[in-house]
Residue, then its C-alpha position, 0 to 999 in steps of 0.5 A: m537458147g537463141t536460134f537463127r533461120i537461114e534460107g540458103g543457096h543465094s549468092l551474096k555480094g558487097e563489102i564487109n568490114p571485119q571486127g577487132a580480133k576477139n583473142e587479142a582483145l581478151q589479152i589487151l583488156c586484162a593488161v588494164l590491171l598492169t597500171p593505175e593510169k588511163v588506158t585506151i583501147h580502140n577497135i574492141p568487138d563487141i561480142l558476148d565473151v568480150n563483153k564478159l571480160i568487161h564486166l568482169l573488170k567492172q565487177l573488180g573496181v576497173k573505171i569503164e568509160k565507152i567514148g565511141k563505138g569499139s573504144y574505151t578507157f580503162q583505169s585500174d587505180e581504186l580496185d577491190l581486191d576482195y572480189l576475186t575470193s567472193e562466191k560473185f567472182k568465182q559464179e561470173g569468172s567460170g563462165l569466160r576462158g579468157s578470164i584466167m589471163l587476170v591473173g598475170p597481170l594481178l600476180g605481177r602488181f598485186g603478188k596474188g591472183y586467183i581464178p575459178r576454173p574458166g570454162g568456153d569451148k569444148i573442144g576437149r582438154r585445155r591444161l593450164d599447167t602452163h600458165f601455172e608452171g609459169f607463175i611457180k617458176l617465177g617465184a608464186d606459191f600455187r593453191y588449188n581448191k579441188e572441192e570448188r575448182f578454185y586456183g590461186v596464185e600468191a608472191k607476197n615478197g614480190l616476183t623474180g625473173t628466171y629462164m624457163l622453157l615452156e612445154e607448150a607453146s600456149v598462146t594465154g599461157t604466154a600472155n598471162i606469164i609476160m604479164a606476170a613477169v614485166f614487174a619480177r625483179g631481173k630478166t625472165t627469159i621465156y622459150n617455146a614462147a607463142c609468137e602469134p600476131y596477138l601476143q605481138q600486139l601485146c608485147n608492144m603495148l606493154i613497150r609503149m606503157g614501160a616494159s622492156i621486152k626484147g625477142v617480140g614475135s620470135n618464140l625466145l623473149e627476155i624480160e626486165g622487170v621494170e617497177s611500174l607501167s604507165g597509160c597508153t592507147h592501143t588499137i586492136l588488130p582485125d580479126m583474122i579468124e573472122i577474115g578466114s571465116w568470110i573467104g570461106l563464106a564467098a567460096m562456098t556461096k559462090s560470091e563476090i565480096t571485098i574484106k576491108k582493111v584486113s591487115w595482110d602483114h598478119l595474116g600468115l599462111i591463111p591466104t595460102n592454104f584457102r588457095k590449097l582449095g582452089i579458091s581465088i585471094e586477090k589482094r588489093g591494096d589492104d583488102i581482099f577480093i573474093p571473086a564469085h566462083k560460078d566454075g567452082y574450085e579445084v584442090q591443089s595436090f602435092i608435088d608428087g601428086s598425093i592428096m592435099n593434107i591441110s593441118d594446124a600448128p602454132w604460129p607461124g602455122f596454120t590457126p587451128d581455129l580456121l580448121s573448121i571453115i577450111l573442111v566446110v568450104a572443101t565439101q564443095a571442091r573438086g578433089s579431097v583433102l585430109i584436114h588434120q586437127k592436130m591441137f584439139e580432140s574434139r574439134l572435128f566432131f560437128v562433122d555429123k551435122l555435114i554428113d547429115m546436110g550431104a557432104k562426104i566426110i569420113l572421121c577418121d579419128p577425133h583428129r583427121a577427117t577426109v572430105i571428098g568434095h562435090d564439086f556443087q553437083s550435089q547442093l548441101k540440104a537444109t537442116t536443123m542442128v545445134s552450134p557445139d562452139i565458135r568455130a563449129g557455129i559459124s562453120l555451120l552457118i556457112a554451110a547452112l547459106s549454102a544449102k538448098g532450103t531453110s536451116i535452123i541452128h540452136n544455141i546461137e549465143q556460141i555463135d555470138r561469143g565471136y562475131e559481133n551482130i553477124d547477122e545483120r552484117l550478113k544481111a548486108i550483103g544479101a543474106r537471108i538469115e533471121r534472129i528467131a530467138 
């Protein structure tokens, strides 16, 4: 396991550029399988999860050329579909949850797709039913090898458009079904579709490739099947989860930080929810400026005076990936707040590490935690901890950067899965962080 050594308690200052969006990149990279023509993608983040997916595409036979920092071309004209049923793929594909989105484009274009049960964050049950129920409704046959934990869908006679009401507004499930449906005969209607900016980006890319998709940005999509798609050029959005992480970092360390080119139009409720904690967020063109909160920040209350409650919800609600950051930031606020993690059942279990550091947190149940802020009257204490997943990992890192003393964080591969070159980027704005293994 890799390790960070962090000397906390120092204010930071400077500019930071957000990386390309991880969750968008995983979708967009799978979409290159939909055409034999060349696809150029810019602003791809250099992180473990994305690099694993690029490796899988290369093993599948995609011709990949790096043409600049974060820029690649992909051409899927000579694929080795036998790789999908190989032992090598069963091993390599299981280490990345995003690999599930290989199935949709392969099913749509070639009539078959296979995947080992994918990995990813250990944050509770994350069902794949939405993906496969959608494929089945499009006419695919489903099979599951329980012993090998290997999924497969086949449609020897092609897919047929239909109406479907998704049981959950799954982001990856919606993306997967869309990528299959673009080649289905007739019209496919998807109701209760996810509508995150990253889904909108995928749909708009597919439209430029020749797909027919209506309702982009809503939860009702209509897709008219086409026979083929062409190549295109696409640029990935800045990562809104990373942007939220930097907002939290600035507040907790009382730092003056400018986050560059954040694409304000795609941030949704992120600025609103940080402002609920009393954090000042200034819009300067397409940048975010966070002033040094020398006097701290105070949690707002509801109009009737009741305790603030911040919870997650499908877009355009607040993204669950930032609740861990909100929770950490609340530990030094004036006032109290209830954090309600509705969508995943184990994401709050990292709070025991924060309690060890001196935070006042009551874990009510797997989904709810009450945070009583210190108002910076009591600094968090440095400790040794292990990163359990990407978002908890970055939250613990922020806590360590604000803490008194030197902290150790093990298993930093979890952080590297979602944050590009984070130690060097933090050093550039004054953080004292060292990668020691």
